[in-house]
C-alpha positions in Angstrom: 55.2 -177.1 11.6 55.9 -175.3 8.4 55.6 -178.1 5.8 53.0 -180.4 7.3 49.6 -181.3 5.8 48.2 -182.5 9.1 47.5 -180.2 12.0 49.4 -180.4 15.3 47.5 -182.3 17.9 48.1 -182.8 21.6 48.0 -186.4 22.9 45.4 -187.0 25.5 45.4 -190.5 26.9 44.7 -189.7 30.5 46.6 -188.2 33.4 50.3 -189.1 33.5 51.1 -187.4 36.8 51.7 -189.6 39.9 51.4 -187.5 43.0 54.1 -188.0 45.6 53.4 -190.5 48.3 56.3 -189.5 50.6 57.8 -193.0 50.6 61.0 -194.0 48.7 60.0 -196.1 45.7 56.5 -196.3 47.2 57.5 -198.7 49.9 56.3 -197.9 53.4 58.8 -198.4 56.3 58.6 -202.0 57.6 57.3 -203.5 54.4 59.5 -205.7 52.3 60.2 -204.5 48.7 59.0 -206.9 46.1 61.0 -206.8 42.9 59.3 -206.6 39.6 59.8 -209.3 36.9 62.1 -207.3 34.7 64.6 -206.3 37.4 66.6 -209.5 37.8 67.1 -210.2 34.0 68.0 -206.5 33.6 70.6 -206.6 36.4 72.2 -209.9 35.3 72.2 -208.9 31.7 73.7 -205.5 32.3 76.4 -206.8 34.7 77.1 -209.7 32.4 77.5 -207.6 29.4 79.9 -205.3 31.3 81.9 -208.3 32.4 82.2 -209.6 28.9 83.2 -206.2 27.6 86.0 -205.9 30.3 87.4 -209.4 29.5 87.3 -208.6 25.7 89.0 -205.2 26.3 91.7 -206.8 28.5 92.6 -209.3 25.8 92.4 -207.0 22.7 95.5 -206.9 20.6 97.8 -203.9 20.8 97.5 -202.1 17.5 99.1 -198.8 18.5 101.5 -197.1 16.1 104.1 -196.8 18.9 104.2 -200.6 19.4 104.5 -201.2 15.7 107.3 -198.6 15.3 109.3 -200.1 18.2 109.0 -203.6 16.8 109.9 -202.4 13.3 113.0 -200.5 14.6 114.1 -203.5 16.6 113.7 -205.7 13.5 115.7 -203.3 11.3 118.5 -203.0 13.9 118.7 -206.8 14.2 119.0 -207.1 10.3 121.8 -204.5 10.3 123.6 -206.3 13.1 123.5 -203.4 15.5 121.3 -205.1 18.0 121.5 -208.8 19.0 118.6 -211.1 18.3 117.1 -212.0 21.8 116.0 -215.4 20.4 119.5 -216.6 19.8 120.6 -216.7 23.4 
């Protein structure tokens, strides 16, 4: 810390190490896992936001330069009479 007026201090708020218990997620075999209060809202919020994103992505307009160029070329060829207007059939 080159340009600091306060000294560097280590935080000491107690031990933060959880020793391994040997059980996956701390649940012993034969016991039923009890979900915590934040798990259901997190799951439904996460999956719901992904679903909304996928629907929005599926219906987004095509703004690529290739699509614009194809439509512009077709419009110009129709004006010049080289290409028939598909709407007139």
